[in-house]
C-alpha positions as CSV (number, residue, x, y, z in Angstrom):
1,K,126.4,-212.8,-42.4
2,L,128.6,-215.4,-44.1
3,N,130.6,-216.4,-40.8
4,G,133.5,-214.3,-42.0
5,C,134.2,-215.5,-45.5
6,G,132.5,-216.4,-48.8
7,H,132.9,-216.9,-52.5
8,L,132.0,-213.8,-54.6
9,S,128.7,-215.5,-55.8
10,E,127.6,-215.8,-52.0
11,I,128.6,-212.2,-51.5
12,Y,126.7,-211.0,-54.5
13,K,123.7,-212.7,-53.3
14,E,123.9,-211.6,-49.7
15,I,124.2,-207.9,-50.8
16,K,121.2,-208.3,-53.2
17,N,119.4,-209.2,-50.1
18,I,120.6,-206.4,-48.1
19,R,120.0,-204.0,-50.8
20,K,116.6,-205.7,-51.6
21,N,117.8,-205.7,-55.3
22,N,118.2,-202.0,-55.5
23,L,121.3,-202.2,-57.4
24,N,123.0,-201.0,-60.6
25,P,123.6,-203.4,-63.4
26,T,127.4,-203.4,-62.6
27,F,127.2,-203.7,-58.8
28,D,129.4,-206.8,-59.1
29,K,132.3,-205.0,-60.5
30,T,132.0,-202.3,-57.8
31,I,131.9,-205.0,-55.0
32,Q,135.2,-206.8,-56.5
33,R,136.8,-203.3,-56.8
34,E,136.2,-202.4,-53.1
35,L,137.4,-205.8,-52.1
36,E,140.7,-205.5,-54.0
37,I,141.4,-201.9,-53.1
38,N,140.9,-202.7,-49.3
39,S,143.1,-205.8,-49.2
40,S,146.9,-206.1,-48.9
41,D,146.5,-209.4,-50.8
42,S,145.7,-207.6,-54.0
43,E,147.8,-205.6,-56.4
44,S,145.2,-203.0,-56.4
45,F,145.5,-202.3,-52.8
46,N,145.3,-198.6,-51.9
47,K,147.5,-198.8,-48.8
48,K,144.6,-197.4,-46.6
49,E,142.3,-199.8,-44.9
50,D,143.2,-203.4,-45.0
51,I,139.8,-205.0,-44.5
52,F,139.5,-208.0,-46.6
53,Y,141.9,-211.0,-47.4
54,M,142.0,-213.7,-50.0
55,V,141.0,-217.0,-48.1
56,E,142.2,-219.4,-50.6
57,G,144.8,-217.2,-52.5
58,K,144.4,-215.2,-55.7
59,G,142.0,-216.2,-58.5
60,K,139.8,-218.3,-56.1
61,G,137.2,-215.7,-55.7
62,V,136.9,-216.5,-51.8
63,W,137.1,-213.4,-49.7
64,G,137.1,-213.0,-46.0
65,L,136.9,-210.3,-43.3
66,R,140.5,-209.9,-41.9
67,D,139.2,-209.2,-38.5
68,Y,137.6,-212.8,-38.6
69,R,141.0,-214.4,-39.8
70,N,141.4,-216.4,-36.7
71,K,142.8,-220.0,-36.6
72,F,140.4,-222.7,-35.9
73,Y,141.0,-225.9,-33.7
74,W,139.4,-229.1,-32.6
75,V,139.9,-230.2,-29.1
76,S,139.1,-233.4,-27.4
77,Q,138.3,-233.3,-23.9
78,N,136.5,-236.7,-22.9
79,R,138.5,-236.9,-19.7
80,T,138.9,-233.3,-18.8
81,F,135.7,-231.7,-20.3
82,N,133.7,-231.2,-17.1
83,V,136.7,-229.4,-15.3
84,E,137.9,-227.3,-18.1
85,R,134.4,-226.3,-19.2
86,K,133.4,-225.2,-15.6
87,E,136.6,-223.2,-15.0
88,G,136.9,-221.7,-18.6
89,F,140.3,-223.1,-19.8
90,L,142.2,-225.6,-21.7
91,W,145.3,-227.3,-20.1
92,A,148.0,-229.7,-21.1
93,P,151.3,-230.9,-19.5
94,Y,154.4,-230.3,-20.9
95,L,155.6,-234.0,-20.7
96,D,153.9,-237.4,-21.0
97,K,154.8,-240.3,-18.6
98,R,157.9,-241.0,-20.6
99,K,159.1,-237.4,-20.2
100,K,158.4,-236.8,-23.8
101,K,156.7,-233.7,-25.6
102,I,153.5,-234.5,-27.3
103,F,152.7,-232.4,-30.4
104,H,149.0,-232.1,-29.9
105,W,149.8,-230.8,-26.4
106,E,152.3,-228.3,-27.7
107,S,149.5,-226.8,-30.1
108,L,148.5,-224.8,-27.0
109,K,151.5,-222.5,-27.3
110,Y,150.2,-221.4,-30.7
111,L,146.9,-220.3,-29.6
112,K,146.1,-216.5,-29.6
113,D,143.4,-214.2,-28.5
114,G,140.1,-214.7,-30.6
115,D,141.0,-218.2,-32.1
116,I,138.0,-220.5,-32.2
117,I,137.9,-223.9,-30.7
118,F,135.2,-226.7,-31.2
119,S,135.0,-229.1,-28.3
120,H,134.6,-232.8,-28.9
121,F,132.9,-234.6,-25.9
122,R,131.5,-238.2,-25.9
123,G,130.4,-238.3,-29.6
124,T,129.1,-234.6,-29.6
125,I,130.2,-231.0,-30.1
126,P,128.5,-229.4,-27.1
127,C,130.2,-226.1,-27.3
128,V,132.4,-223.8,-29.0
129,S,135.1,-221.7,-27.3
130,I,137.0,-218.4,-28.0
131,V,140.5,-218.0,-26.7
132,Q,141.0,-215.2,-24.3
133,G,144.5,-213.7,-24.1
134,S,147.9,-215.5,-24.5
135,P,148.9,-218.9,-23.2
136,I,150.1,-219.1,-19.6
137,E,153.2,-221.0,-19.1
138,N,154.4,-223.1,-16.0
139,H,150.8,-223.6,-14.7
140,P,150.3,-226.4,-12.2
141,R,148.2,-229.4,-13.0
142,P,144.4,-228.4,-12.3
143,R,143.4,-229.6,-8.9
144,L,140.2,-231.1,-10.0
145,F,141.6,-233.3,-12.6
146,S,141.0,-237.1,-12.2
147,N,143.5,-238.9,-9.9
148,S,144.2,-241.1,-12.8
149,L,146.0,-238.2,-14.3
150,S,148.3,-237.6,-11.1
151,W,151.4,-238.1,-13.2
152,M,150.8,-234.9,-14.9
153,A,152.8,-232.0,-13.3
154,E,153.3,-228.4,-14.9
155,G,151.9,-227.4,-18.2
156,R,150.3,-224.8,-20.4
157,R,147.0,-223.2,-19.7
158,V,144.9,-221.1,-21.9
159,N,141.9,-219.2,-20.8
160,V,138.8,-219.5,-23.1
161,K,135.3,-218.3,-23.3
162,Y,132.9,-221.3,-23.8
163,I,129.5,-221.0,-25.4
164,D,127.2,-223.9,-25.1
165,I,125.2,-225.1,-28.0
166,N,122.6,-227.6,-28.6
167,P,125.1,-230.5,-28.9
168,I,125.8,-231.6,-32.6
169,Q,125.6,-235.3,-32.7
170,L,128.8,-236.7,-34.5
171,T,126.9,-239.4,-36.5
172,T,128.5,-241.7,-39.0
173,K,127.1,-239.5,-41.8
174,F,128.5,-236.2,-40.0
175,K,131.9,-237.8,-39.6
176,L,132.0,-238.6,-43.3
177,E,131.4,-235.0,-44.1
178,I,134.0,-233.9,-41.6
179,N,136.5,-236.4,-43.3
180,K,135.9,-234.7,-46.6
181,F,138.1,-231.9,-45.4
182,K,140.8,-234.3,-44.2
183,R,144.4,-233.5,-44.2
184,K,147.1,-236.0,-44.6
185,E,148.4,-235.8,-41.0
186,Y,146.9,-234.9,-37.5
187,W,143.3,-235.6,-38.2
188,M,140.4,-236.3,-35.7
189,Y,139.2,-239.4,-37.5
190,N,140.9,-242.3,-39.3
191,A,139.6,-244.0,-42.4
192,K,137.3,-246.2,-40.3
193,L,135.8,-243.1,-38.5
194,K,137.3,-243.9,-35.2
195,H,138.3,-240.9,-33.2
196,N,142.0,-240.5,-32.9
197,Q,143.5,-239.9,-29.5
198,L,144.6,-236.3,-30.1
199,Y,144.0,-233.3,-27.7
200,L,144.3,-230.1,-29.6
201,V,144.8,-229.9,-33.6
202,P,144.3,-227.2,-36.0
203,I,141.4,-227.5,-38.6
204,P,141.1,-226.0,-42.1
205,H,139.1,-222.9,-42.6
206,K,136.8,-224.7,-44.8
207,L,135.9,-227.2,-42.1
208,A,135.3,-224.6,-39.6
209,K,133.1,-222.8,-42.0
210,F,131.2,-226.0,-42.5
211,L,130.7,-226.4,-38.8
212,L,129.8,-222.8,-38.2
213,D,127.3,-222.9,-41.0
214,K,125.7,-226.0,-39.5
215,I,125.4,-224.3,-36.1
216,E,123.9,-221.2,-37.8
217,E,121.3,-223.5,-39.8
218,E,120.2,-225.5,-36.9
219,Q,120.6,-223.0,-34.1
220,N,120.5,-219.5,-35.8
221,L,123.8,-218.5,-34.3
222,T,126.6,-216.9,-36.2
223,L,130.2,-216.4,-35.4
224,G,129.3,-212.7,-34.6
225,D,127.0,-213.9,-32.0
226,L,129.5,-216.2,-30.4
227,N,132.2,-213.3,-30.3
228,N,129.6,-211.1,-28.7
229,F,128.5,-213.6,-26.1
230,D,129.4,-212.5,-22.6
231,E,129.7,-215.4,-20.3
232,T,129.8,-213.2,-17.0
233,K,126.4,-211.9,-17.6
234,Q,123.1,-213.8,-16.9
235,L,122.2,-213.9,-20.6
236,S,121.4,-217.3,-22.4
237,I,122.1,-218.1,-25.9
238,E,118.3,-217.9,-26.5
239,D,118.3,-214.3,-24.9
240,L,121.2,-213.4,-27.3
241,K,119.2,-214.4,-30.3
242,T,116.2,-212.6,-29.1
243,K,118.2,-209.4,-28.6
244,R,119.8,-209.6,-32.1
245,K,116.3,-209.8,-33.7
246,K,115.1,-206.7,-31.8
247,N,118.3,-204.8,-32.9
248,K,117.5,-205.6,-36.5
């Protein structure tokens, strides 16, 4: 319900809704105890089921489902999007024209099964993808890539499951919101909101949650829906939302 993580206050509110306020006066203490005894991050861990983790460390009150503890990334695909989207992958060469390694291409080797990636394409976020399996090494340059990229040789490929969404327009206002989560290095936008030429960069969990919450708010899609989407079946996102409503 909370895209994998939330502050205690959000968790209490959600449980009140689920239980329709049919709770005892100390329900908040019960919830906190259950979080702690089922988390190896806590000193109260009962060493049985390790279900939860402390998203921002001890004392912050932000908890997450450990199964949702994926890494999140931002990929810029202006020149390669159509091919990568159609074929269901990400690919980057090992070396640039000067035979040098590029850190944001090397990022592909850190991807793992289940990681979540937000695609940037021509000023929009048109889809979200989920990594399928491990990176494939020594993969030749995709045949359908532009001839202008002919200098590329072998590289690294990662198969992903793309889920198309109603494109999020990256307006000036939206970019300013994104930059509130800005790290000191390797960021998508500079101070003037110009998009930096980076292929794949990790983004903090807080930004990922902001983007996922925006998708849920505007399109009624949660991270759970995205994870359960089967691109091999003739099932649209609208069908998925309808199916979810019927199952409630």
